[in-house]
N, C-alpha and C positions, 0 to 999 in steps of 0.2 A: 504493500500499500504506499503510496506517494505522501509525502508531507503536504500539508495544506497551509495556505497563507491567507489572510483576510486582506481583501482589496481595500485600499485607503479611500476609494471613491464611493463604492456602493455596499461596503461592509459586508459583502458576501464572501464565502470561503471558496477557494479555488486551489488546483494543483500548485505547488511551488515551482514546479519545473516549466510552467507556462511563463511567457514573458507578458502576456496580456490577460486581463480578466475574462473569464468565460461568460460572464454575465454582462458587464458593461463594455468590454473591449478596451479599456483603458490600460496603460502600463502599470504593472505592479510595482516597477521601481522607478518612479519618476525622477528621482535624483541621479540615478545612474544614466537614464537616457539624456538628461540634460547635460550631464559631464561628457558624454559620448558626442553630443552634437556640438560642444564647445571644442573638444579635440578634433573633430573633423573640420571645423572651421579655423583652427589654429594656423596662423602664418608665422614663420619664424622672423625675428627682427632683421631688418635690411640695414646693416651697419655700413655708411657710406665710407668706404676706404678710398685712398688716393688712386685714381686710375692711372695704369701704365699701359700706353700706347705703343703699337708696333712701330709706329714711325716716329717716336721720340728718339733724340740724339742719345748716344750711348751714355753720356754724362748725365743727363736729365733722367734717363731710366736708373741710374745708379742712386742718384739723390731721391727719386721717388721710392725705390726699394727701401732705403734707409728710413725714410719717413713713414712709410706703410709698416715697416717692422715696428717703429716707435709706436704707432698707433696701436698695433695688436698687443704689445707690451702693456700699453696703458689701459686698454680694455680687460686685459687679463687681471691686472692689479685691481682695477675698480671692481671687477666681477668677484675676485676674491674677497674683497673688503665687504661687498654687499652680502656675500654668503656667511662671512664670519659674523656680521652684525645681525642678520636675520637668525642665525643660530644662536647668538647670546640673548636675543630678545624672547625666545621661548624658554 
């Protein structure tokens, strides 16, 4: 016999293995479906790094590589500080 769960919308009992209620058809786990929808719509941050073009002079490319490396190091340090601060807050 399968375990049963009470629907949060219609207060009827239905099998826990179901995703939706047998009676009203609504989701048995609305928090989970909202989280899944947020994860599907998630877009990673678009961090603007200095662009390196193919037609740049070799000296300009070198300077841009150094500057881009500095940008990435700064982002890594800032991320570490945020991570440590968020861990200390909890």
